[in-house]
N, C-alpha and C positions, 0 to 999 in steps of 0.2 A: 504493500500500500504506500510505501514511502515515495514511489515513483508516480503516484496518483495525485493529480492536482485537485486541491480543495478550494472552494470559494467560501469565504466567510463574510457575511453581510452584517455589519454593525460592529463598531469599535468603541463601545461605551465602556463602563467600568468592568463589565464581565467580558465582553468581546475582545478587548485588548489583551487581557490576560490569556484567554483561550488561544488567540492568534499566536502569541509568543510561545506558548507551549507546543503548538503544532510546528512552528519554525524550529524550535530547539530540538524537537524529535525528528527533524529531517524531512518533513512533508513539504511538498511544493504548495505554495499558498498564494491565492489572489484575494485581496481584501477590497471591500467597499464600505464607505461611511459617508453619510450625508454631510457631516461636518468634516471638511478635508484636513483640518489641522493635525489630526492624529495619524493620518496615513503616512506622512513622510518618515515618522519615527519607525514604523514597521517596515517601510521600504528600505531603510538603512540596515535593517536586520535580515533582509532577504525576501520580503514579500513583494509581490507584484500588485500595484495599485490600479484599480479599475475606476472608470468615470461613472459607471452605472451598475446596478445589479445584473442587468443583461450582459454587459461586457464581462463582468466577473464570472458569469456562468458559462461562457462560450465553450471552453474546453475542460470544464470541471467534471469530475466523476462523482463528487460529493459536494452538495451545496448546503451550508449551515447558516441559519438566521438566528441572530441574538440581538433583538431590538426591544423597544419599550413596551409596546402594547399591540392590540389587534390592528389598529389603523396603520402603525408603522410596519407591521408584518405584511399587511395587505399591499402596502406601497412597494416593498422590496420584492415581493413575489409576482404581483399582477401588473398588467399594463404593458405598453410598448417597451418600456425600459426595465420591466421586471425580469427577475431571474428565470421564470418559467418560459419566457419567450425564447430563450436561447438554450434551454435544457435539452440535452440529447436523450434519446431513448435509453432507458436503463439507468439513468442517473439516480442516485439516492439523495432525496431532499429531506433535511432534518430541521425541524422547528424547535429551537431551544429556548425561545422566549416564553415568558409567563403570560399566556393568552387564554381566551375562553375555549371551552370544549367545542362550542358551536363553530367557532372560526377554524379550529384545528380540523374538524371533520369536513368543512367546506374546502379547506386547502388540500386535504388528502384526496378529495374527489378531483380537484383540478390537476393535481400531480398525476393521479391515475390516468386521467384523460390524455396526458402527454406520454403515456407508457413509461412512466418513471415510478420509482418506489418512494415510500414516505414513512417517516417515524416522527412522532412527537416525543421530544426528549428534553424537557426542561430540567433544570439543575437545582440542587440545594447547595448552599455555600455562597459566599459573596466574594468581595474583591480579593482577599488574601488567598482563598482557595482557588480562584480562577488563575491567579498569578503563579501559584505553586503546583498547579496540575492536580488538585485534590478535590475536584468537584464530584458530586454524586448525581449521576444521570438517572432520571425517572422516565422509563421508556414505554410508550404505547406503540403497538404495531406488530408486524409479523417477525417472529424470531429469526426466520431465514434472512430477512433484510438486516436485522440487527447484527447477525454474524458477519455479513458482508462488510460492515463499517466498524466492527468492534475495535480494530486497531486504532482507528481515528479517535473514537471516544475514549479508549484507554489512555491515549496520549494526553488527555486533559483531565483525567479522573482518578479517583481512588476506588469508586464502585459504580457499577452499572446494574440497575434493577429493572428487569422486564415486569411490567405490571398488567399486561393484558392488551386488548384491542386498542386501536387508534382512539385517542381521547383520554385513555387511562392515565398517562403521564401528566397531562394537563390538569386533570381533576385532582390527582393526589398532590400536585404542586400547589394548587389553590387552597386545598385543605391545610397543607403544611403552613402556608403563609398566613392563612386565617388564624391559626393557633399562635404563630409567631407574633402577629400583630396584636393579639389580645395580651400576650405575655409582655410585650414592650410597653403597652399602656399601663398594665398592672404594676410593672416595675417602676415606671415613672411616677405613678401615684404613690407607691410605697416609699420611694426615696424622697418625694416632696413631703410626705407625712413625717419622715424622719427629720428632715431639715426644719420643718415648722415646729416640731416638738422640742428641739434643743438637745436631742440625743447626740451622743458621739457618733457622727455619721460614718466614719471609717469602720468602727467596730460593728455598728448595726448592719451596714451593707455587707460586711464579711460574713455575718451570721446568715444573711439571705443567700449570698453567693455559694457558701459552703454547706448549706443545709438542703432540705428537700426542694425548695424552689430553684436551686442552683443549676439550671440547665446551661449548656454552653452559651446560649444566647444571653441569658441573664448575667453570666459572668463577664462576657465581653461588653455588654451595654452598660452594666453598672459602672465600669471603668470610664467609658465614654461620657456617661451622664455626669459623673462626679468630677472629671478632670477640669472643665468639660472639653470634649473634642468632637466636633461635628463634621470632620472631614468625611465626605460621603463614601461609605462602604456599601450602603444600600439607601438610595435616596428616599426621603420621606414621602415624596409625591408618588413614587412607585408602589410603596406599601399601601397608600390610599387606593391606587388603581387595583392592586391585587385583592384587597378586601372587598372592593366593589364587585369585582368579577366573582369572588367566592360567594358573596351574598346572592348574586344573581343565579349562580349554579344551584345553591341550596334552595332557593325559591322554586326552581324547576322540580325539585324533589319534595315539595310541600313542607319545607323546613325553614324556620326563621332563625337566622344566626344572630340572636339578640346581643351576645357579647361582641360579636363581630361588628354589629351596627354601632354599638357604643364606642368601640375602638376606632372605627372609621370616622366618627364625629371628632375624635381627638386629633386624628391626622389631618382632617379637613381644616380644623382650627389652626393647626400648624402651618398649613399651606396659606391660609388667609393671613397669617402673621408674617408671611414672606420667607418661610423656612422650608419650602418644598424641595429645594435643591440641596439641602443639608442632609446629614445622616438621620436615620430614623430615631436615633437617640435624642435629637433636638425636640421631640414631642414633649419632653419634660419642661421646656422653657415656658410654655403657656401656664404651667402650674406655678413656676417660680414667679412669673409676672403677677399672677393673682395674689400670691403671698406678699409680694412687694407692695402691691396696691393696697392690700388690706392693712398692712403695717403702717402705711403712710396716710391712712384715713380716706383713700379714694374709693 
């Protein structure tokens, strides 16, 4: 597979790290990104830079998309300049973005109509895992298709989990991020409570991080919230998008994600406060602002 050309569409926080792993593992790589400023850095490391998704896909055997949402995914796959317009018969198309199940299934049908193969393979992990090749791929689709591209995914991951038919990866990813989003808001409220109470914050946060609530997410974000450091590992606005998608999918199953809705409102408030491009840890700042206002009599 190292002699096989891969097209990677999207060089954001995740895509850039994935691209570097593919290059470091010796794969031939063409990249496309709507914002061109990131492409020259990868060109210097050996990537070929395309002016459009279509151009990126011209001689690729595997096409990978890692973009922000349904709309961004539709734009890189469909249309005159979309990747599918240039995809040759038998190409494996992989959607790694966190998108809706409905869109994944629509995209899969479009890929099939081109006589190509499709996997939905979103990932868990964020900036650090993408940069170190330790992502976890959640895969929906045919096992035979997965085996064809396993070396490509292995170059970027520590695990690959087949979950069932197309759409399975997308749904598990949304459930995963729904639970993460709720955890983030609960942690923010807990730390705000500690700060308002006058407790020794460092000791109290260590109890949380090392006790039953201490998931890897809680441990990482408690440090970011208390430093504070909001350098984006996972943008706040993207968590709001993921929660919105998860709530929509749950509604189709006649289920109300009440905790998800509450968490979404907190992230939406963060976006309204201008923190959408910051790390999800910044959701705590609205609570600190309310404490500051209360103490000053506003």
